[in-house]
C-alpha positions as CSV (number, residue, x, y, z in Angstrom):
1,M,-99.2,13.8,-5.8
2,P,-96.8,15.8,-3.5
3,A,-94.4,13.9,-1.4
4,D,-95.1,13.5,2.3
5,P,-93.4,16.2,4.1
6,R,-90.2,15.1,5.9
7,P,-90.2,14.9,9.8
8,S,-88.9,17.7,11.5
9,V,-86.2,17.5,14.3
10,L,-85.2,20.3,16.8
11,F,-81.6,19.3,17.6
12,V,-80.7,20.7,21.1
13,T,-77.1,21.4,21.6
14,D,-74.7,24.0,23.1
15,L,-72.0,24.3,20.3
16,A,-70.2,26.8,22.5
17,Y,-69.8,24.6,25.4
18,E,-66.1,23.8,26.4
19,A,-65.7,20.2,27.7
20,R,-62.3,19.1,28.8
21,G,-60.7,16.9,26.2
22,R,-63.7,16.8,24.0
23,R,-65.0,19.0,21.1
24,Y,-68.9,18.7,21.4
25,C,-69.5,21.1,18.7
26,D,-67.6,19.0,16.0
27,E,-69.6,16.0,17.0
28,D,-73.0,17.7,16.6
29,I,-72.1,19.4,13.4
30,F,-71.3,16.1,12.1
31,L,-74.5,14.4,13.3
32,T,-76.8,17.1,12.1
33,S,-75.2,16.9,8.7
34,R,-76.2,13.3,8.6
35,L,-79.7,13.6,10.0
36,R,-80.5,16.3,7.4
37,E,-80.3,13.3,4.9
38,E,-83.8,12.1,6.2
39,F,-85.1,14.9,8.6
40,D,-85.6,18.7,8.3
41,V,-83.2,19.9,11.1
42,A,-82.8,23.0,13.2
43,L,-80.4,23.7,15.9
44,C,-81.0,25.5,19.1
45,H,-79.4,26.1,22.7
46,P,-80.9,24.2,25.5
47,R,-82.1,27.5,27.1
48,D,-84.2,28.1,23.9
49,A,-85.8,24.6,23.5
50,A,-89.0,25.0,25.2
51,A,-89.9,28.3,23.4
52,L,-89.0,26.5,20.1
53,L,-90.6,23.1,20.4
54,D,-94.0,23.9,18.8
55,G,-94.0,22.8,15.2
56,F,-91.6,20.1,15.6
57,D,-92.1,16.4,15.3
58,A,-89.2,15.6,17.6
59,A,-86.5,16.9,19.8
60,V,-83.1,15.3,19.8
61,V,-81.1,16.3,22.9
62,R,-77.4,15.9,22.1
63,N,-74.3,17.6,23.6
64,S,-76.2,20.1,25.6
65,G,-73.7,20.4,28.5
66,P,-74.5,19.9,32.2
67,V,-78.1,20.4,33.0
68,L,-77.1,21.8,36.3
69,H,-76.2,25.0,34.3
70,Y,-79.6,25.5,33.1
71,Q,-81.9,23.4,35.3
72,E,-84.9,25.7,35.2
73,A,-84.8,25.9,31.3
74,Y,-84.5,22.1,31.3
75,E,-87.5,21.5,33.4
76,A,-89.5,24.0,31.2
77,F,-88.4,22.0,28.1
78,R,-89.5,18.8,29.7
79,A,-92.8,20.3,30.8
80,R,-93.4,21.9,27.3
81,A,-92.5,18.5,25.5
82,R,-95.1,16.7,27.3
83,E,-97.7,19.3,27.1
84,L,-97.2,19.4,23.2
85,G,-96.7,15.7,22.8
86,V,-93.7,16.2,21.1
87,H,-91.2,13.1,20.9
88,V,-88.0,13.5,22.8
89,Y,-84.9,11.6,21.8
90,N,-83.8,10.3,24.4
91,P,-87.3,9.8,25.8
92,L,-87.9,11.6,29.1
93,H,-88.5,8.5,31.5
94,G,-84.8,7.4,31.6
95,R,-83.9,6.1,34.9
96,G,-80.0,6.9,34.6
97,D,-78.2,10.2,34.7
98,M,-81.3,11.8,33.1
99,A,-83.0,11.5,36.5
100,G,-79.9,12.5,38.7
101,K,-77.5,9.9,40.4
102,Q,-79.9,8.3,42.8
103,Y,-79.6,5.3,40.6
104,L,-76.2,4.6,41.9
105,V,-77.5,4.5,45.4
106,D,-80.4,2.2,44.3
107,L,-78.2,-0.2,42.1
108,S,-75.5,-0.3,44.9
109,R,-78.0,-1.3,47.4
110,A,-79.6,-3.8,45.0
111,G,-76.2,-5.6,44.6
112,Y,-75.4,-4.5,41.1
113,P,-71.7,-4.3,40.1
114,V,-71.4,-0.6,40.8
115,I,-69.0,1.5,42.8
116,P,-70.4,1.4,46.1
117,T,-72.4,4.7,46.7
118,V,-74.4,6.1,49.5
119,G,-76.5,9.5,49.7
120,R,-77.3,9.6,53.5
121,A,-75.0,10.5,56.4
122,A,-76.7,7.4,58.2
123,D,-75.4,5.1,55.5
124,L,-71.6,5.9,55.5
125,G,-70.9,2.9,57.4
126,L,-72.0,0.7,54.5
127,L,-69.0,2.0,52.3
128,P,-65.8,0.0,52.4
129,A,-62.8,1.5,53.9
130,A,-60.6,3.5,51.5
131,A,-57.7,5.8,51.5
132,E,-59.9,8.6,49.9
133,Y,-63.5,9.0,49.1
134,V,-65.6,10.9,46.4
135,V,-68.1,13.3,47.2
136,K,-70.4,14.6,44.1
137,P,-73.7,16.3,43.7
138,K,-76.6,14.0,42.7
139,L,-77.5,16.4,40.0
140,G,-73.8,17.0,38.7
141,A,-72.2,16.1,35.4
142,D,-68.9,16.4,33.7
143,S,-67.1,16.4,37.2
144,V,-69.0,19.6,38.4
145,G,-68.9,19.9,42.0
146,L,-66.7,16.7,42.4
147,R,-64.2,16.7,45.4
148,F,-62.0,14.2,47.2
149,I,-62.0,13.6,51.0
150,R,-59.8,11.6,53.6
151,E,-62.8,10.2,55.6
152,A,-66.2,9.4,54.5
153,A,-68.3,12.3,55.6
154,L,-71.7,13.8,54.5
155,P,-73.5,16.7,56.4
156,E,-76.9,15.6,57.3
157,S,-78.1,18.7,55.8
158,A,-76.9,17.4,52.3
159,D,-78.9,14.2,52.6
160,G,-80.5,13.5,49.2
161,T,-78.3,16.0,47.3
162,L,-74.8,14.6,47.5
163,L,-73.2,11.1,46.9
164,V,-70.3,9.5,48.7
165,Q,-68.1,6.8,47.0
166,P,-64.7,5.2,47.9
167,R,-62.2,6.4,45.4
168,I,-61.4,3.2,43.3
169,D,-57.9,2.0,42.3
170,F,-58.8,1.2,38.7
171,R,-56.6,0.0,35.7
172,Y,-58.6,1.7,33.1
173,E,-62.1,3.2,32.2
174,V,-64.2,1.8,29.4
175,S,-67.4,3.0,27.8
176,F,-70.1,1.0,26.0
177,Y,-72.4,2.7,23.6
178,F,-75.8,1.4,22.7
179,I,-78.8,2.6,20.6
180,D,-82.2,1.1,21.4
181,R,-80.4,-1.5,23.6
182,D,-78.4,-2.6,20.6
183,F,-74.6,-2.7,21.3
184,Q,-72.8,-0.3,18.8
185,Y,-69.2,-0.2,20.0
186,A,-66.7,0.4,22.9
187,L,-63.9,2.5,23.8
188,Y,-61.5,2.6,26.5
189,A,-59.0,5.1,28.2
190,P,-55.8,2.8,28.7
191,H,-54.2,5.6,30.7
192,P,-56.4,6.7,33.8
193,E,-54.9,10.2,33.8
194,Q,-56.2,10.8,30.2
195,R,-59.9,10.0,30.5
196,W,-60.7,11.3,27.1
197,V,-57.8,9.8,25.2
198,L,-59.9,6.8,23.8
199,E,-59.0,3.8,21.8
200,P,-61.2,1.1,20.3
201,Y,-62.0,-1.7,22.8
202,E,-63.0,-5.3,22.0
203,P,-65.3,-6.5,24.6
204,S,-65.6,-9.9,25.8
205,A,-68.9,-11.7,26.1
206,A,-68.7,-11.0,30.0
207,D,-68.1,-7.5,29.3
208,L,-71.1,-7.1,27.1
209,E,-73.3,-9.1,29.6
210,F,-72.1,-6.5,32.3
211,A,-73.0,-3.4,30.1
212,R,-76.2,-4.8,28.8
213,S,-77.5,-5.5,32.4
214,F,-77.7,-1.7,33.0
215,V,-79.2,-0.9,29.6
216,E,-81.9,-3.5,30.3
217,W,-82.4,-2.3,33.8
218,N,-83.2,1.3,32.2
219,S,-86.6,1.9,30.8
220,L,-85.6,3.3,27.4
221,D,-86.8,1.5,24.4
222,H,-85.3,4.2,22.2
223,G,-82.2,6.3,22.4
224,I,-78.5,6.4,23.0
225,Q,-76.9,5.1,26.2
226,R,-73.3,5.1,27.3
227,V,-72.3,2.8,30.0
228,D,-69.2,3.9,31.7
229,A,-67.3,1.5,33.8
230,C,-63.8,0.9,35.5
231,R,-61.7,-2.1,35.6
232,T,-60.5,-2.6,39.1
233,A,-57.0,-3.8,39.9
234,A,-58.6,-7.2,40.7
235,G,-60.1,-7.4,37.3
236,E,-63.7,-6.7,37.8
237,L,-65.9,-4.0,36.0
238,L,-67.8,-1.7,38.1
239,L,-70.4,0.8,36.8
240,V,-69.3,4.5,36.9
241,E,-72.3,6.1,35.3
242,L,-75.1,5.3,33.1
243,E,-75.5,8.2,30.7
244,D,-78.9,8.2,29.2
245,L,-79.6,12.1,28.7
246,N,-76.8,13.3,26.5
247,P,-73.8,11.0,26.3
248,Y,-70.8,12.3,24.3
249,L,-70.1,9.6,21.8
250,S,-66.4,10.3,20.7
251,L,-67.2,9.3,17.2
252,D,-64.0,10.8,16.2
253,R,-62.3,7.9,17.9
254,V,-63.8,5.2,15.9
255,A,-63.1,3.8,12.5
256,E,-65.2,5.2,9.6
257,P,-67.3,2.0,9.2
258,V,-68.1,1.9,12.9
259,R,-69.1,5.6,12.7
260,E,-71.3,5.1,9.5
261,A,-73.0,2.1,11.1
262,F,-73.8,4.1,14.1
263,V,-75.3,7.2,12.2
264,T,-77.4,4.6,10.1
265,R,-78.8,3.0,13.3
266,M,-79.5,6.4,15.1
267,K,-81.4,7.5,11.9
268,A,-83.6,4.5,12.1
269,S,-84.0,4.8,15.6
270,V,-85.3,8.4,15.3
271,R,-87.8,7.3,12.6
272,D,-88.9,4.4,14.7
273,L,-89.6,6.7,17.6
274,L,-91.7,9.1,15.3
275,T,-93.7,6.1,13.8
């Protein structure tokens, strides 16, 4: 009796994307080499994903770069995946960066430990006083469109498209990596001016409770999430971003046993999504 065909995966990535301080292509070359142990894998650019989806059991979206650069193609991909019933990893109903950064406003308003955030000129008075403020597009990523201003300001015409936050004085940034709500590892940047020079971080029970609260708030039963936070001068953690679309994993910064455990867990997660 012939063996059952292996599941087929369309791996969506932009191998040529140049990210500051990171080599997306190396990470995705490694991941696809390991996924091929259990799946038939083909790679494609995010602009080609909608046209190539038919015939695949799943699409795995990885280091595909900021959606802002190909918004129309991304929306076409989402629509086509739903039309065909193709599983997408991460699933398309994430509430974090996948849906834009409105969640920062919503979580801030709900009292979560988040950098205070508003998205309307009428709400600027809710922000604490600060020496500088950060303005960034709601649909931005990878610092695209980010700028600093002296006074909190937001043109009324920009309501709903931009966010404003106080510029936080922090000791370091730390990222927590999860698969299917299961914690995998944490990394931190001990020097704030070198965001992507990361080192292993041993989280406390309180740190994990903080990170897990945002993973639980999100609606993804499958997939990879990265919870980015900053440690303030006062010692508390505040959420910076909840990356649930295509978070870079910095797998070159973890020990081999940690990397192997992550790959094993990811393969199991994709298999579980398909079944």
